[in-house]
TISENU-413128 format. One record per residue: residue in three letters; x, y, z of N, C-alpha, C in turn. Coordinates in steps of 0.001 Angstrom, whole numbers, always signed. Last residue first. Example, Ala and Ser with C-alpha at 12.3 -4.5 7.8 and 13.67 -1.06 7.14 Angstrom:
<pts>
PT type     n.X     n.Y     n.Z    ca.X    ca.Y    ca.Z     c.X     c.Y     c.Z
PT  SER  +12850   -2250   +7080  +13670   -1060   +7140  +12900     +30   +7870
PT  ALA  +13190   -5690   +7800  +12300   -4500   +7800  +13200   -3300   +7800
</pts>
This chain:
<pts>
PT type     n.X     n.Y     n.Z    ca.X    ca.Y    ca.Z     c.X     c.Y     c.Z
PT  LYS   -9595  -14563   +5222  -10123  -13219   +5112  -11355  -13207   +4249
PT  ARG   -8656  -17110   +5421   -8580  -16263   +6580   -9457  -15057   +6457
PT  ASP   -8589  -18556   +3169   -9694  -18810   +4081   -9740  -17798   +5199
PT  SER   -6374  -18161   +1687   -7537  -17407   +1285   -8730  -17638   +2208
PT  GLU   -4535  -19792   +2855   -4189  -18397   +2689   -5397  -17562   +2298
PT  PRO   -5692  -22377   +2955   -5539  -21550   +4145   -5325  -20103   +3873
PT  SER   -8124  -24302   +1596   -7043  -23430   +1179   -6798  -22330   +2184
PT  GLU   -8707  -27697   +2705   -9103  -26316   +2510   -7911  -25423   +2245
PT  THR   -8426  -30222   +3650   -8873  -30111   +2265   -9196  -28673   +1916
PT  GLY   -6435  -29513   +5763   -6840  -30854   +5397   -7281  -30852   +3952
PT  ARG   -7230  -26459   +5293   -6803  -27257   +6419   -7314  -28675   +6249
PT  GLY   -8227  -25492   +2512   -6880  -25582   +3032   -6582  -26493   +4176
PT  GLU   -9786  -26525    -518   -9903  -25965    +822   -8656  -26333   +1588
PT  ASP   -8830  -27406   -2922  -10009  -26557   -2929  -10191  -25862   -1592
PT  ASN   -5552  -27429   -3877   -6440  -27802   -2783   -7634  -26867   -2808
PT  HIS   -3856  -26445   -5684   -4544  -27669   -6058   -5360  -28240   -4911
PT  ARG   -2795  -24237   -4525   -3453  -24052   -5826   -4227  -25286   -6249
PT  VAL   -1446  -24990   -2329   -2801  -24493   -2118   -3544  -24334   -3439
PT  ASP    +598  -27282   -1649    +186  -26664   -2907   -1255  -26211   -2785
PT  LYS   +1027  -27870   +1106   +2133  -27627    +186   +1709  -26879   -1057
PT  PRO   -1033  -26136   +3579    -713  -27238   +2663    +358  -26859   +1647
PT  ILE    -722  -25122   +6580    -497  -24475   +5291     -84  -25559   +4297
PT  VAL   -1950  -24484   +9674   -1890  -25538   +8656   -1808  -24864   +7302
PT  VAL   -2338  -23633  +12710   -1337  -23311  +11692   -1195  -24509  +10760
PT  PRO   -5966  -23405  +13295   -4604  -23789  +13621   -3644  -23413  +12497
PT  SER   -6073  -19815  +13436   -5654  -21081  +14016   -6488  -22187  +13376
PT  VAL   -5079  -16539  +12556   -5763  -17781  +12205   -5193  -18932  +13022
PT  ALA   -5508  -13073  +12235   -4937  -14172  +13014   -5773  -15415  +12738
PT  TRP   -4732  -10030  +10442   -5512  -11232  +10685   -4752  -12207  +11597
PT  ILE   -5165   -6750   +9434   -4392   -7640  +10289   -5262   -8842  +10620
PT  LEU   -5461   -5179   +6338   -6134   -6029   +7311   -5105   -6823   +8105
PT  LYS   -6086   -2488   +4228   -5104   -3235   +5008   -5808   -3941   +6161
PT  CYS   -7011   -1620    +957   -7481   -2018   +2294   -6379   -2831   +2969
PT  SER   -6943   +1129   -1364   -6440    -135    -837   -6999    -378    +566
PT  LYS   -9767   +2403   -3173   -8661   +2598   -2237   -8212   +1242   -1691
PT  ASP  -12067   +2040   -4565  -10915   +2534   -5327   -9725   +2858   -4431
PT  THR  -13663   -1125   -3557  -13481    +327   -3577  -12251    +714   -4402
PT  ARG  -14027   -3758   -3015  -14806   -3221   -4128  -14634   -1703   -4269
PT  ASN  -12213   -6409   -2075  -12182   -4949   -1990  -12897   -4390   -3213
PT  ARG  -13444   -9337    -385  -12994   -8629   -1591  -12985   -7130   -1310
PT  ALA  -13706  -12657   +1022  -13593  -11201   +1145  -13078  -10603    -154
PT  HIS  -15596  -15378   +2474  -14772  -14811   +1409  -14720  -13301   +1607
PT  HIS  -16755  -18520   +3875  -16498  -17082   +3895  -15587  -16681   +2741
PT  PRO  -18573  -20966   +5778  -18010  -20526   +4494  -17869  -19003   +4457
PT  ILE  -17519  -21837   +8994  -18556  -21120   +8241  -17951  -20668   +6924
PT  ARG  -15280  -22703  +10168  -16028  -23715   +9426  -17207  -23102   +8677
PT  ALA  -14223  -20713  +11689  -13834  -20737  +10287  -14467  -21878   +9500
PT  ASP  -16037  -18759  +13757  -15701  -20152  +13529  -15442  -20317  +12034
PT  PHE  -14705  -15417  +14016  -15757  -16397  +13805  -15175  -17794  +13628
PT  SER  -14391  -11958  +14384  -13872  -13271  +14758  -15012  -14260  +14578
PT  TYR  -13465   -8613  +13457  -14335   -9785  +13393  -13628  -10987  +13992
PT  SER  -13654   -4982  +13426  -12969   -6253  +13605  -13968   -7397  +13534
PT  ASP  -13051   -1618  +12353  -13949   -2749  +12552  -13130   -4036  +12674
PT  GLY  -11058    +156  +11680  -11424     +49  +13089  -12363   -1097  +13379
PT  ALA  -12338    +771   +8487  -11210    +952   +9399  -11680    +963  +10852
PT  ARG  -15100   -1530   +7795  -14317    -317   +7581  -13236    -199   +8649
PT  LEU  -16938   -3990   +6055  -16070   -3670   +7189  -15215   -2459   +6841
PT  THR  -20036   -5177   +5142  -19006   -4191   +4816  -18258   -3811   +6086
PT  ILE  -21156   -8434   +4410  -20953   -7410   +5440  -19842   -6472   +4995
PT  VAL  -23522  -10717   +3494  -22450   -9883   +2957  -22341   -8651   +3852
PT  GLU  -24493  -13988   +4533  -24505  -12545   +4724  -23290  -11879   +4090
PT  ASP  -24346  -16694   +4486  -25193  -16069   +3463  -25195  -14543   +3548
PT  GLY  -21055  -16928   +5557  -22291  -17661   +5336  -23081  -17000   +4216
PT  ILE  -19857  -13905   +5048  -19786  -14950   +6056  -21103  -15700   +5993
PT  GLN  -18076  -11822   +2986  -19231  -12699   +3039  -18968  -13780   +4067
PT  MET  -16990   -8504   +3158  -16795   -9886   +3584  -18118  -10636   +3556
PT  GLU  -15320   -5885   +1807  -16617   -6565   +1771  -16380   -8036   +2093
PT  LEU  -13520   -3324   +3341  -13511   -4695   +2849  -14930   -5249   +2890
PT  GLU  -11662    -335   +3178  -12968    -988   +3320  -12914   -2365   +2684
PT  GLY   -9089   +1520   +4927   -9859   +1124   +3762  -11151    +412   +4135
PT  GLU   -7130     +71   +7570   -7525   +1195   +6716   -8271    +664   +5501
PT  LEU   -7348   -2112   +9298   -6513    -963   +9653   -6877    +268   +8850
PT  ILE   -9570   -4360  +10555   -9327   -3497   +9402   -8536   -2276   +9857
PT  LEU   -8769   -7400  +11954   -8981   -5986  +12260   -8641   -5181  +11021
PT  GLY   -9812  -10789  +12677   -9210   -9743  +11863   -9587   -8359  +12340
PT  HIS   -9652  -14357  +13022   -9914  -13043  +13596   -9267  -11994  +12694
PT  GLN  -10788  -17703  +12970  -10076  -16595  +12366  -10597  -15278  +12906
PT  GLU  -10362  -21125  +13997  -10913  -19784  +14140  -10157  -18805  +13269
PT  GLY  -11070  -24529  +12925  -10398  -23505  +13703  -11130  -22176  +13719
PT  GLU  -11235  -25866   +9591  -11300  -26041  +11037  -10605  -24867  +11730
PT  HIS  -12693  -23889   +6950  -11664  -24753   +7494  -11886  -24899   +8995
PT  LYS  -13806  -22555   +3799  -14044  -22905   +5192  -12928  -23834   +5642
PT  HIS  -14766  -20185   +1259  -13849  -21131   +1872  -14293  -21448   +3288
PT  LEU  -16158  -19423   -1939  -16258  -19379    -487  -15344  -20461     +81
PT  PRO  -14266  -18105   -4737  -15023  -19139   -4028  -15200  -18798   -2553
PT  ASP  -13100  -16479   -6874  -14166  -15991   -6003  -14951  -17096   -5309
PT  ASP  -11112  -16620   -8724  -12106  -17699   -8732  -13291  -17397   -7829
PT  PRO   -9597  -14278   -8074  -10309  -14414   -9356  -11394  -15475   -9368
PT  ARG   -9974  -12546   -5086   -9499  -13802   -5662  -10287  -14061   -6949
PT  GLU   -9819   -9023   -5713  -10398  -10186   -5082   -9813  -11429   -5732
PT  SER   -9781   -5457   -5851   -9101   -6755   -5917   -9889   -7822   -5183
PT  TYR  -10264   -2698   -5960  -11044   -3612   -6802  -10400   -4999   -6919
PT  PRO   -7064   -1740   -4758   -8406   -1356   -5219   -9009   -2389   -6178
PT  GLN   -5491   -4501   -2913   -5444   -3323   -3773   -6860   -2966   -4237
PT  TYR   -5228   -5552    +299   -6075   -5688    -881   -5967   -4403   -1685
PT  VAL   -2904   -6953   +2306   -3208   -5696   +1610   -3986   -6021    +343
PT  ALA   -2517   -8403   +5503   -2969   -8535   +4123   -3280   -7159   +3555
PT  LEU    -377   -9574   +7825    -910   -8318   +7298   -1247   -8536   +5840
PT  GLY    -827  -12153  +10365    -261  -11544   +9171    -928  -10235   +8827
PT  MET    -175  -14752  +12737    -764  -13466  +12372     -74  -12904  +11128
PT  TYR   -1160  -18031  +13939    -206  -17098  +13382    -935  -15862  +12862
PT  PHE   -1359  -20389  +16673   -1960  -19565  +15631    -861  -18684  +15058
PT  ASN    +275  -21911  +18190   -1082  -22415  +17984   -1863  -21586  +16972
PT  GLY   +3540  -21673  +16568   +2621  -21651  +17695   +1265  -22256  +17369
PT  GLY   +5284  -21430  +14437   +5407  -22590  +15303   +4425  -22647  +16460
PT  ILE   +5899  -19574  +12637   +4632  -20277  +12418   +4596  -21516  +13310
PT  SER   +7162  -16474  +14085   +7302  -17818  +13536   +5910  -18382  +13246
PT  SER   +6511  -13921  +14700   +7936  -14223  +14583   +8175  -15619  +14018
PT  SER   +3791  -12570  +12749   +4320  -13407  +13823   +5805  -13676  +13607
PT  ILE   +3363  -11432  +10267   +3651  -10558  +11401   +4257  -11351  +12550
PT  LEU   +3929  -12073   +6922   +3862  -12674   +8244   +4260  -11668   +9313
PT  THR   +1835  -10749   +4322   +3129  -10864   +4992   +2927  -11381   +6412
PT  ASP    +290  -10718   +1178    +232  -11177   +2554   +1647  -11261   +3119
PT  THR   -1835   -9175   -1238    -498   -9535    -766    -581   -9836    +722
PT  TYR   -4675  -10528   -3062   -4060   -9629   -2090   -2616  -10066   -1822
PT  GLY   -5486  -12350   -4923   -6368  -11206   -4684   -5799  -10218   -3689
PT  LEU   -4107  -14526   -5952   -4750  -14640   -4653   -5743  -13523   -4363
PT  GLN   -3070  -13818   -8418   -3759  -15104   -8263   -4614  -15144   -7010
PT  GLN   -1944  -11353   -7813   -2949  -11444   -8868   -3744  -12736   -8750
PT  ALA     -71  -11944   -5830   -1223  -11093   -5508   -2321  -11199   -6558
PT  ASP    +754  -15489   -6237   +1056  -14069   -6143    -224  -13270   -5915
PT  GLN   +1232  -18477   -4528    +285  -17668   -5289    +640  -16189   -5117
PT  GLY   +2525  -20072   -2727   +2719  -20365   -4143   +1748  -19614   -5025
PT  TYR   +2514  -19601     -27   +1293  -20145    -619   +1493  -20605   -2059
PT  LEU   +5008  -18500    +266   +4707  -19734    +992   +3471  -20410    +403
PT  SER   +4731  -16187   -1182   +5692  -17186   -1665   +5452  -18531    -984
PT  ASN   +2917  -14859    +425   +2493  -15271    -916   +3436  -16334   -1478
PT  LEU   +4312  -14121   +2676   +3507  -15335   +2740   +3008  -15780   +1374
PT  ASN   +7395  -12871   +3266   +6351  -12864   +2249   +5582  -14188   +2290
PT  ARG   +8273  -11608   +6493   +8400  -12594   +5420   +7157  -12617   +4530
PT  ARG   +9604   -8471   +7545   +8481   -9420   +7456   +8670  -10371   +6278
PT  ASN  +11492   -6503   +7851  +11950   -7890   +7831  +10815   -8916   +7783
PT  GLN  +10502   -4006   +8173  +11229   -4267   +6927  +11664   -5726   +6794
PT  ALA   +9396   -4149  +10764   +8520   -4027   +9593   +9234   -4412   +8300
PT  ARG  +10846   -6709  +12808  +10805   -5333  +12325  +10037   -5286  +11006
PT  VAL   +9792   -8870  +15165   +9889   -8764  +13709   +9775   -7294  +13327
PT  VAL  +10999  -10587  +17985  +10588   -9298  +17411  +10809   -9307  +15904
PT  TYR  +12005  -13000  +19047  +10567  -12753  +19043  +10095  -11462  +18373
PT  ALA  +14785  -13371  +18947  +13898  -14528  +18842  +12458  -14157  +18522
PT  GLN  +15919  -10886  +19241  +16275  -11678  +18066  +15317  -12844  +17860
PT  GLU  +14873  -10179  +21720  +14528   -9397  +20530  +14788  -10207  +19267
PT  MET  +16138  -12105  +23292  +14674  -12065  +23234  +14210  -11294  +21998
PT  PRO  +18907  -11559  +22959  +18336  -12819  +22485  +16816  -12820  +22393
PT  GLY  +19475   -8124  +21818  +19480   -9205  +22793  +18783  -10438  +22266
PT  ALA  +19435   -6472  +19589  +20503   -6298  +20570  +20606   -7477  +21529
PT  GLY  +18810   -8046  +16371  +18443   -7328  +17586  +19596   -7292  +18563
PT  PRO  +17217   -9481  +13448  +18365   -8938  +14174  +17902   -8216  +15429
PT  ARG  +15762  -11616  +11928  +15330  -11020  +13186  +16547  -10517  +13955
PT  ARG  +14904  -13134   +9178  +15749  -11978   +9533  +15166  -11304  +10778
PT  ALA  +15035  -16643   +8851  +14239  -15464   +9207  +15168  -14343   +9659
PT  PHE  +15755  -18854   +6941  +16670  -17906   +7584  +15931  -16602   +7867
PT  PHE  +14034  -20366   +5514  +14518  -20935   +6768  +15452  -19996   +7530
PT  TRP  +13624  -19042   +3129  +12533  -19048   +4107  +13035  -19484   +5484
PT  ASP  +15769  -19528   +1466  +15870  -18358   +2346  +14712  -18283   +3347
PT  PRO  +15094  -21714    -179  +15872  -21936   +1052  +15906  -20747   +1997
PT  THR  +11607  -21428   -1074  +13005  -21256   -1397  +13812  -21369     -97
PT  VAL   +9122  -24084    -857   +9626  -22740    -567  +11027  -22626   -1134
PT  SER   +8065  -26745    -774   +7546  -25727   -1693   +7879  -24297   -1272
PT  LEU   +9239  -28768    +530   +8276  -27984   +1316   +7707  -26811    +512
PT  ALA  +10971  -29708   -1365   +9962  -30634    -851   +8881  -29913     -64
PT  ASP  +12618  -27463   -1624  +11766  -27873   -2752  +10640  -28784   -2265
PT  ALA  +13889  -27561    +894  +13055  -26415    +540  +12106  -26773    -602
PT  ILE  +15306  -29965    +611  +14305  -29820   +1672  +13344  -28688   +1346
PT  ALA  +16979  -29266   -1528  +16047  -30391   -1673  +14938  -30325    -626
PT  THR  +18433  -27202    -349  +17595  -26916   -1517  +16564  -28021   -1724
PT  LEU  +19780  -28649   +1604  +18848  -27591   +2009  +17908  -27231    +869
PT  ALA  +21343  -30325      +5  +20339  -30910    +900  +19308  -29865   +1302
PT  ASP  +22948  -28415   -1294  +22099  -29321   -2077  +20983  -29913   -1213
PT  MET  +24290  -27262    +830  +23372  -26429     +49  +22428  -27294    -779
PT  SER  +24142  -29519   +3657  +24797  -28940   +2490  +23787  -28086   +1736
PT  PRO  +23103  -28746   +7025  +22909  -29393   +5727  +23769  -28738   +4653
PT  GLN  +24608  -29301  +10064  +24407  -28278   +9040  +24234  -28960   +7693
PT  SER  +23195  -30577  +13112  +24042  -30703  +11927  +23658  -29640  +10909
PT  MET  +21565  -29958  +15189  +22788  -30698  +15500  +23690  -30904  +14291
PT  GLY  +19008  -28944  +15200  +20129  -28008  +15209  +21455  -28663  +15496
PT  ARG  +16927  -30604  +14846  +17351  -30407  +16237  +18552  -29471  +16353
PT  GLU  +16776  -30691  +12104  +15689  -30057  +12836  +16053  -29785  +14295
PT  ILE  +19142  -32157  +11587  +18986  -30779  +11092  +17925  -30052  +11907
PT  THR  +18558  -34634  +12679  +19632  -33836  +13284  +19586  -32388  +12817
PT  SER  +16447  -35384  +10973  +16227  -35283  +12412  +17306  -34426  +13070
PT  LEU  +17725  -35498   +8488  +16654  -34522   +8722  +16431  -34301  +10214
PT  HIS  +19395  -37687   +8975  +19982  -36366   +8721  +18945  -35275   +8954
PT  SER  +17532  -39753   +9288  +18428  -39414  +10397  +19043  -38031  +10211
PT  LEU  +16315  -39798   +6764  +15527  -39524   +7956  +16420  -39082   +9118
PT  SER  +18085  -38218   +4053  +17816  -39336   +4965  +17065  -38883   +6213
PT  VAL  +16492  -36642   +1362  +17420  -36489   +2477  +17070  -37551   +3525
PT  GLY  +14523  -36719    -490  +15669  -37569    -731  +16750  -37434    +329
PT  SER  +12131  -35330    -245  +13360  -34567    -470  +14547  -35428    -867
PT  THR  +10171  -37285    +154   +9982  -36267    -882  +11281  -35563   -1240
PT  ALA  +11150  -38845   +2249  +10789  -39490    +986  +10703  -38470    -149
PT  SER  +11461  -36870   +4232  +12607  -37637   +3767  +12328  -38257   +2399
PT  LEU   +8837  -36070   +4614   +9810  -35114   +4098  +11049  -35823   +3563
PT  ASP   +7712  -38442   +5634   +7193  -37832   +4403   +8236  -36922   +3770
PT  LYS   +9224  -38709   +7980   +9306  -39744   +6951   +8804  -39214   +5609
PT  LEU   +8378  -36504   +9405   +9786  -36583   +8986   +9955  -37609   +7866
PT  THR   +5155  -35639   +7998   +6005  -36270   +8988   +7454  -36196   +8507
PT  MET   +3307  -32705   +7242   +4197  -33768   +6786   +4956  -34340   +7979
PT  GLN   +1769  -30359   +7295   +1194  -31633   +7715   +1982  -32818   +7169
PT  ARG   +2883  -27952   +6964   +2544  -28659   +5728   +1905  -30013   +6008
PT  ALA   +3484  -27464   +9589   +2414  -26671   +8970   +1959  -27298   +7660
PT  LYS   +5644  -29216   +9853   +4406  -29481  +10583   +3231  -28704   +9991
PT  ARG   +7499  -27914   +8181   +7105  -29307   +7917   +5781  -29628   +8597
PT  LEU   +7759  -25491   +9490   +7108  -25531   +8179   +6683  -26954   +7828
PT  GLN   +9012  -26310  +11887   +7743  -25589  +11916   +7016  -25683  +10582
PT  ARG  +11404  -27505  +10913  +10411  -28300  +11649   +9040  -27625  +11643
PT  VAL  +12671  -25271   +9759  +12358  -26453   +8944  +11253  -27266   +9607
PT  GLU  +12960  -23661  +12023  +12145  -23190  +10901  +11759  -24352   +9986
PT  SER  +14717  -25218  +13542  +13376  -24928  +14053  +12445  -24485  +12940
PT  GLY  +16996  -25106  +11938  +16332  -26382  +12174  +14919  -26208  +12677
PT  MET  +17581  -22353  +12133  +17232  -22937  +10848  +16489  -24246  +11039
PT  THR  +18144  -22200  +14907  +17079  -21389  +14305  +16624  -21986  +12986
PT  LEU  +20294  -23967  +15163  +19069  -24188  +15925  +17899  -23453  +15299
PT  LEU  +22165  -22717  +13481  +21699  -24069  +13185  +20387  -24364  +13904
PT  SER  +22552  -20297  +14831  +22033  -20290  +13470  +21477  -21652  +13090
PT  LYS  +23687  -21218  +17212  +22392  -20534  +17245  +21742  -20534  +15870
PT  ALA  +26083  -22233  +16225  +25142  -23125  +16904  +23742  -22513  +16934
PT  MET  +27253  -19874  +15267  +26933  -20957  +14335  +25900  -21900  +14947
PT  ALA  +27568  -18460  +17649  +26736  -17890  +16583  +26321  -18970  +15603
PT  LYS  +29328  -20136  +19029  +28000  -19872  +19577  +27053  -19348  +18507
PT  VAL  +31572  -19965  +17344  +30929  -21262  +17582  +29506  -21066  +18099
PT  ASN  +32161  -17251  +17569  +31820  -17822  +16267  +31082  -19141  +16424
PT  SER  +32847  -17091  +20247  +31660  -16368  +19775  +31201  -16901  +18428
PT  GLN  +35199  -18570  +20213  +34060  -19058  +20995  +32771  -18392  +20557
PT  GLY  +36806  -16912  +18640  +36463  -18245  +18177  +35265  -18809  +18898
PT  THR  +35436  -13519  +18630  +36323  -14580  +19077  +35884  -15925  +18526
PT  MET  +35236  -10878  +16339  +34496  -11935  +17035  +35444  -13069  +17393
</pts>
């Protein structure tokens, strides 16, 4: 790789990392000032990091990650490819990011595993793949609601979903979409796993969903979707 190619690769890496920091900060509903106060990284340095104009030290990156409740590797999405469009927008199955780590809740706490299908969380909505193991559900079993919409498609298995006062059984090929302000919850009551593709808007993922009864603003996003 030539010197010029090295410079271009580094610049691209900085832009990508800075974009990931900005996207997650916004999803956490934090301002630059909030993130600066929580991380101890100066406002001006954070601004240049998000714009891809400076490279943070490992200590600074760790402080930013801690403030956003993730590990530093979240900011380095693995999207290899032959061309810039593929690298920017295509997510190979083996490179999906673990959303449970973003939520701070593992499968046992949450009732399912979740991975990000979207190439980023920077748009108006995001998509993921949830897997409910046999007889799995969120232990606390609450109903959830939040602003926005949610949509889903059952890929395989069976899911019992409560929307409002109704309990509905969804099977492979069935789909749904509804106003997410309606209280809802889902569980797998069968002896086979269930896979679900979901999409949710808006992209709001509070820092500590374990201490938020509900995710968007006051609602718990990772469990409100399904």
